[in-house]
C-alpha positions, 0 to 999 in steps of 0.5 A, spaced: 797 628 131 791 625 128 787 630 123 780 632 126 774 629 123 771 635 119 778 635 115 776 629 111 773 631 105 773 629 097 777 633 092 776 632 085 781 628 081 783 632 074 781 628 068 784 627 062 781 629 055 779 622 054 775 619 059 769 615 060 762 619 061 759 620 067 755 614 070 751 610 075 750 602 077 757 601 074 762 596 076 769 598 078 775 594 080 783 595 082 788 590 079 795 591 078 796 598 078 790 599 074 782 601 075 777 598 071 770 600 069 765 597 066 758 599 063 753 602 068 747 607 066 747 614 063 741 615 059 741 608 057 745 602 059 752 602 057 757 597 054 764 601 054 770 598 058 775 603 061 782 602 065 785 608 069 792 608 070 793 610 077 801 612 076 800 617 071 792 619 071 791 616 064 784 613 062 784 608 056 778 605 052 779 597 052 776 594 046 770 589 047 769 583 043 764 577 042 767 574 048 765 580 052 759 582 055 754 587 052 750 593 056 750 591 063 748 595 069 748 593 077 753 587 075 759 586 079 766 585 078 772 582 082 779 580 081 783 574 082 790 572 080 789 578 074 783 575 071 777 580 072 770 576 073 764 580 071 757 577 073 750 579 072 747 586 070 744 584 063 738 587 060 732 582 061 730 579 055 728 572 052 735 572 049 738 573 056 735 567 059 739 563 054 746 566 056 751 564 062 752 571 065 759 570 067 765 573 063 772 573 064 778 578 062 785 576 062 789 583 064 795 580 062 793 578 055 788 584 055 783 579 052 776 576 054 776 569 055 772 564 052 765 564 055 764 558 059 757 553 059 751 556 057 745 557 062 741 552 058 747 547 059 748 548 066 741 549 068 740 548 076 747 548 077 749 555 076 745 562 078 741 566 072 742 573 070 741 578 076 742 585 078 744 588 085 747 582 088 754 582 091 760 578 090 766 577 094 772 573 094 775 569 099 780 563 099 780 562 091 772 562 091 767 568 089 761 568 094 755 571 090 749 573 094 742 575 093 740 580 087 734 582 083 732 576 078 727 578 073 720 576 074 722 572 081 724 579 084 729 579 090 733 573 091 736 570 097 740 565 093 747 564 095 752 561 090 760 560 090 764 559 084 771 556 085 775 560 081 780 555 079 775 550 076 770 555 074 765 551 078 758 553 081 756 550 087 750 553 092 753 555 099 750 551 104 748 555 110 745 553 117 740 558 121 737 564 119 739 569 113 739 576 111 733 574 106 732 576 099 735 583 097 738 587 092 742 593 092 746 591 099 754 591 100 758 586 102 765 586 104 770 580 107 774 581 114 778 576 117 774 569 116 767 573 115 763 576 110 759 582 112 753 584 109 749 591 110 742 594 108 739 593 101 732 593 098 728 587 101 721 588 096 719 595 096 723 596 103 730 599 104 734 596 110 739 597 115 740 590 118 747 588 119 749 581 118 755 576 118 757 570 114 762 566 118 766 562 112 769 557 117 762 555 121 758 556 114 752 560 118 749 567 118 749 571 124 745 578 125 749 584 128 745 588 132 747 595 134 744 601 137 747 606 132 749 606 125 747 608 118 740 609 116 736 605 111 740 605 105 740 602 098 745 603 093 751 605 097 758 602 097 763 599 103 770 597 103 775 595 109 780 599 111 785 597 117 780 594 122 774 597 120 769 597 115 767 604 111 760 605 108 758 611 104 752 614 100 746 610 098 739 612 100 732 611 100 727 612 094 724 620 093 730 623 097 737 625 096 742 620 097 747 620 103 753 624 104 756 621 110 762 617 111 761 611 116 766 607 120 764 600 123 770 598 128 770 591 128 774 590 135 769 595 139 763 593 134 761 600 134 759 605 128 762 612 128 760 618 123 767 619 120 765 625 116 759 629 113 761 631 106 759 637 102 762 636 095 760 631 092 754 632 096 751 625 095 752 619 091 748 613 090 750 607 085 757 609 085 763 605 086 768 606 092 775 603 092 781 604 096 789 605 095 795 605 099 796 603 106 791 600 110 787 597 105 785 590 104 787 587 098 783 582 094 782 576 099 785 570 096 790 573 091 796 569 090 803 570 088 801 572 081 799 578 083 806 581 085 811 584 081 818 583 085 821 584 091 828 588 090 833 589 096 837 595 094 840 596 101 844 589 101 847 590 094 843 584 091 838 582 086 833 576 089 826 574 088 822 571 093 818 565 090 812 564 094 809 558 095 802 558 092 800 553 096 801 557 103 802 564 101 796 569 100 799 576 099 794 582 097 795 587 091 799 592 094 805 591 100 803 595 106 808 592 111 815 590 110 817 583 110 822 581 115 829 579 112 835 576 115 842 574 111 845 567 112 851 564 108 852 556 106 858 557 101 860 563 102 855 567 098 850 572 101 843 569 101 836 572 103 831 569 108 824 571 108 822 569 115 815 566 116 810 570 118 805 569 124 799 574 125 795 574 131 790 578 128 789 580 121 794 585 119 793 591 113 796 589 107 795 581 108 789 576 107 786 573 113 790 566 112 797 565 111 797 558 112 791 553 113 790 546 114 786 541 110 782 540 116 779 548 116 777 547 109 770 545 107 770 540 101 769 546 096 775 549 098 779 543 098 777 542 091 779 549 089 786 548 093 787 541 090 786 545 083 791 550 085 796 545 087 796 541 081 796 547 077 803 549 080 806 543 082 812 544 077 814 549 082 817 542 086 816 546 093 816 542 099 809 542 102 811 545 109 816 550 106 812 557 105 818 561 102 824 560 098 829 564 095 831 564 088 837 568 084 833 573 080 838 573 074 837 573 066 839 566 066 834 563 071 829 569 070 825 564 065 823 560 070 819 565 074 812 566 073 810 572 076 808 578 073 811 585 073 805 589 071 804 591 079 805 598 080 808 600 087 803 604 090 808 609 093 810 611 086 803 611 083 800 616 089 805 621 086 800 623 080 794 624 085 798 629 090 798 625 096 804 623 101 808 616 101 804 613 107 797 615 105 791 611 104 786 614 099 779 613 098 776 613 090 769 615 089 767 613 081 761 615 078 754 615 082 747 618 082 746 624 081 750 625 075 755 631 074 754 636 070 761 635 066 761 630 061 767 626 064 766 621 069 765 623 076 772 622 080 773 624 087 779 622 092 779 623 100 786 622 103 785 618 110 789 618 116 790 612 121 784 611 125 
């Protein structure tokens, strides 16, 4: 039986002694079993960098360096293949104008990567510093929209960053667009990006837009019911819906309502009105567990290993980076069958065919070259060149390898990912749960530790 709407509620996550201070306008990202938090604002802008180990509920402060960012607020942070990409959010100054506002953190080596081109060297070919923009990842490309640019005000610039080549390109769109705005939200579902609300000039918005990655055009989504005008809210994908929480308008308390937009029915529904925390704005909302969509475009490097205990063997599935696109966590068991060529038992992983986007998988398992734009083809080519040593046939989507000490060195897959069913134990949730995490936000809490809440969800 499904739980009643009124039973959805936020519960505080117990904090360890060492934890970040409370903040808002920060950036968060989940990568390989860790929750990363950078910067934000308390009384002033912050430049501290933290990671939270979901498995055992522990915070750790990470060291910054000259290659890392300074104080940032209203910036974005996304993950692609274990690298965190932070963009924008610098305090405006003459010095800021001469810097490229993009930083990369390698979670494997726990080090900041060397800064790329300066803004002066790439003038006109890369976006300048901004705040309150949105950033999503789709098929190895980061899509960045809008933001507030010093002196110029709200922007309607739409940029793409090929994450394999680290190359910026203006997105070419046809028809209308959401226009200049900041403080909005953006998520990816299927082959589309959905953008909601934000601030246009001095006016908050409640318009809803869809960007079609294949057709490269914007379309307005009109509904008779839904969230009010809002800025500083957050949104994410859960199953076949978009969840939206918090935010508000000036001179009023932020919203405490959790909204759901159901894509198949194209209808909004008020999922819950919460009392604790009563309201939040400029917070971060993330999801872990079954039904939450992983980072679009993540590759096999985001996986640890798949172990088939029932069959008494230890096999590792090497996944073709040219075709396979898995999410951060496995929410659906793959299909196996056994076969034998020379008397030994092997494992075959069947090719998936999805009639619609399934929870736990990205929108594309295989894509022909005719479906890709020129920019996407360049990214795919770069990735193919980088992984050509796998010697996998182009038509082959999956292959099996013995996972033994003798050939383990030939497998370049990280073992850092944490199975969410193990990590969920520290948060006192059931094995098949989906959990929303709410981190920070305004108004600030009375506690010195960062505001940290969780909400357990059923299937909707």
